[in-house]
N, C-alpha and C positions, 0 to 999 in steps of 0.2 A: 287128864286131857287138857291141852292148851285151850284158853278161852278164845272166842271169836268164831265166826262162821267159816265155811269151807274155803271161800274165796280169800279170806284173810290168811288162813294157814297156807294156802297155795302161794300167796305172795311172799310169805315169810320163807317158804322153802326156796322159791326163786331167788330172793335176795341172798340167802345163804349160799346158794350155788354160785351166784355171781361173785360173791366175796371170796370164793375159793378158786377164782381164775377162769371159770367157764364163761365163754363169751355169748353163748346162746343156750337157752333152757326152754324146753317145751314139754307138754303133757300129752299123753296118748292112752288109749285103751289097749288091752292085750288081746283083742279079738284076732282070730286067724286072718292071714293075708289071702282071702279068697280071690281077690282081683289079680294076684300074682301067680295063681296056679297054672294057667295055661302058658304063660310066658316061661315059668320055671320048667315045666314039663318039656317044652320045646327045646330049651337050653340044654337040659340034661340028655334028651333023646338025640340031639345033634352032637353029643360028646364034648360040648364046650367047656365042661368042668375039667376035662383033661385028666392030668394025674392027681388032681385034688379029690382023691377017692374017699375022703372023710366027710364030704358034703352029702347031705340027704334032703331031697325035696320035701318029704313028709315032715321032717323036724324043722326045717327052715321056715315053713309056711305058718307054724303055730308057736307063738311065744310060750305057750304052756308046756312045751316040751323042755324048755329051759327052766321054767319056774311054774310048776303045776297049779299053784294057788294064786298066780299072778292075775291081777285085775287092772292095774294101771302101770304105766311106765313113764319115768322121768328121763328124757333124752337130752344129752348135753353135747356141746361142741367146745373142744379145747384147742385153740389155735397154736401152731408151732412154727409158722413162717419166721424166717430170720432175715433181717434187712441188709446185713453187712457181709455175707459170704455166699459163695456159689459152689456147688459140687464140682470137684475137678479143678478147683482154683489153684492148687499148688502146681508148680512147674513140673510137667511130666506126670501130673496126677490123674488118677482114674476117678470115677464118680460113685459116690455112695448117696442113696436117697436121704433127703433131709430128715426124715422121721427116724433114722438110725443114729443121728449124731450125738444125742444125749442119753440119759438113763432110759431103761426100758419103759416105754410109754404105757405098757399094760399095768405096770406097778404104780405109775404116777396117777393115771386116770382112776384106776380101781381104788387106790387109797383115798382119793378125794370123794369118790362115790360112796365108799364105806363111811367116810366122815359125814356125808350128807345123810345116809341112812341113820346113823347115830343121832343126828340132829333131829330127824323126823321122829325117831323113837322117843326123844325127849318131849316133843310136841304131842305125840300120839302113842302112848305106851302100849306095847304089845304088837305093834306093827312089824311084820317080817318082810324081808326083801332079799334080792340078789343083785349084785353088781356085775355087769357084763361089759367086757371090752374086746370085742372081735375074735374071741376064741370060742365062744358058744355058738351053736347053730341058730343064729338069730339074724334076721334081715334088718340090721341096724339102720341102713340107709332108708329103707322103706319105712321103718319105724320113725325115723327122723322127719321124713316127709309128712307122715301122719301127725306128728307132733308140731308141724309148722315151721321147722327149722330152715327149710329150703327145699330144693328139688334135686333129683338125680340127673346130672348133666349127660351129655352125649358120651362122655368118658366113663359113665356109670357112677362117678363119685358124687358125694353130697356137696352141692354148692350152696353155701350159706349166704346168699345174696351178696351184698357188697363186701362181706368178710371173706369171700372166696372159698376155696376148697382145701387150703392148707390147714387142716384141723383133724384131731382125733375125735371120734364119736364114742360115746359111752351111754349105757342105759342102766337105769336102776328100776328093776321090776318090783312092784309092791303088791301085797295081798289086800289092799284096800282100794276102794273106788275114789278116784279124784277126777273132777270135771276136766275132760280133755280140751286141749286147745283146737282151734280150727286148723285143719290140715292145709298144707301148701298145695294150691291147685295149679296144674299146668307146669310149664318150664319156661325159662327165659334164655335158652340157648339160641333162639331165633333160627336164622339160617347158617349160623356159624359151624364150620366143620374143622376148625383148626386142630383139635385133638386127633380126629380121625386121619387127617392129612399128615400129621407129624408122626404118627405111630410107625416105627421102623419095620415092624413085622405084619402090619395090617391086622393086629389083634382086635382092633376096635371097629365095630359097626355102630350105627346110631343107637345109643343107650344099651349096647350089648358088648360084653367082653368075651373073647375066646381065650380061656386060660392056657390052652395048649400053645399059644403063640406069645403070651405075655412074658416079658423079660423077668419080672419079679417072681413068676412061678418057678423059674429054673435057677435063678441065682439066690433066692431066699427060701421059697417054700418047699422046694424038693431038691434032694441031693443027687438025683440021677442026671446023666449027661443030657443036655438040651438038644432039640432038633437043630439041623444044620443052619436053617435060616435065623434061628434065635442065637446060635453061637456067633454067626456073622454079625448080627445086630449088636450083640454085646461088645464085640471087638471094635466095630466101627464107631459105636456111640460112646464107648468107655464106661457104660453103666454096669459095674461089676457086682453091685448090691442094690437091688430095687431099681426103680426107674421113675423119674419125675417128668418125663417129657410131656405127657398130656396135660399136666398141671402147669408147666412152665409156659405153654403157649396159650392157655385159656385166658381170654380177655378179662374174666372175672377176678383173675389173680394179679392184675396190674397194680392194684393198691390194696392188698389183703389186710386182714387183722393181723398184727404182729404178735408172735406167740410169747409164751412164758419162757424166760431165760433158763428155767430149770430143765427144759427140754432140749437145749442147744448143745450141751456138752462144753468141755473146757478147751483151751488152746492146743492141746496135744492129742486131740481125738483123731480117729481114723480118717475123717474127711479132709484133714489138712495135710495128709502124708502123700508123698510121691509114690509112683508105682513100685519103685524099688523098695521103699520103706514098708510097703504093704506085704512084702514077702516075709512073713513072720514064722518063727518056729511054733510047734504046737503049744509049748508053755507060754510063749509070748502072746499067741492068739488068744489063749484062754484068759490070760491076765488082761489083755487090752480090751476084750469084749465082755468081760464080767460085768453083769448088771445092765447090759444093753440088750436091745432087741436082736442085735447081730449074733449074740451068743448061741442062738439056735442053729446057726450054720456050722457044720463040722469043719474042722481045719482042713481035712483032705479035700473037701468040696471047694472051700475057698481057694486053695492052691490050684485046683484044677481049673477054676474059672479064670484065675490070673494067667495060667499057662495057656489056656485057650485064647484069651484076648491077646497075649503077646504073640503067639504063633500066627494068628490071623493078621495082626497088624504088621508083622514082618513080611508076610506074603504080600500084603497090599503095598508095602513100601518097595517090594521087589517087582511089582507089576504082575503078581500071580493071583489076583483076585479070581475066586471061583475055582481055583485048583483044589483037587481032592488028594 
C-alpha cells in the first residue's frame, strides 16, 4: 500500500486525474439517492421517459445496482467545447451535436477512467472498481453534484461553474471508502430561462426534461419515427443528430473550458459536410461513423431523418408549413 494518509492518497488520485485531461474531479459516497425518489417517481409516472424504456427508477436511484460492492465514487468532467467551429457551418450544412464530432467519447472517457483505476490499484493493491460513462443506470449528474463538481441547470445538464456544461461526465465506482467532498449546494441559474425559452419543442421545464419531445431522443436514441412536432423542429432547426440549443444559449457557456482536441475529430468529419454530402450509402455510412458515437444510429434511420428534414424544409419554402 502506498505510504501516506488518506488525504495524501486522495490528492495523488486527483493529480493523476488532472494529468489525464479531466478538468474537474470530485469524490462522493455510493449511498442511494433517496432525495431523488419522489422526483423520479413523478417523472416516470407522467411518462416523461417516453420511448427510453430501458430506464428504471429502482436501478437509477442506487449506485449499487451498477457496482454492488461500491462504497465511493470518483466523478470527473472532461470538456469537449471547440472554439473554432459551429454545427452547420458548411454552406447548406445540417447540424450534428458537438459531442459527435470526434471518436466515441464512451471509449475515450472509459479508457482514461480505467487508467485511473490502474493507478489507484498501484497505490492500493486489491482495490476493485467499475468505470461508467452514461451507459449504466447511474444518475451521473446527481452524483456529480454530490461530488461538488457543479449543479444541474434548468436544462437538466451538469453545469461545472465557469467551465460551463460542454463536458462529458464519468464515474469510477470503488469498493473502498474515500472521504467524500462537500456536495454542491443550490444552483446558480438564478432567474435565467434561456434554455427553456429556446427549446423548439418545449421539452424543457425548469430542471426537468420530457424525453418524448427531445430532438436527441428521436435522432440519436431511438430509430422510430418521431412525433410531428419533433419532425418539424428537426427540419426547421437543422439538428439531424443530437441538439445543442439549450447549451448554446446558456450564459455559463459564454467562455467555457475548451476541450481536448482528441474529442473534436479531423477536418473531414461529418459536421463539416453539406446536406448533400451527408447522403451516404450504407457502406459509406458505416465507414464514416466507425469508432464514433454516431455509429449507433442505423443508416436507414439516418436517411429517414435527412428525408424528413428535406421534405419539411421544401414545404416551408413553398409556404406549406403545417400541411400534412
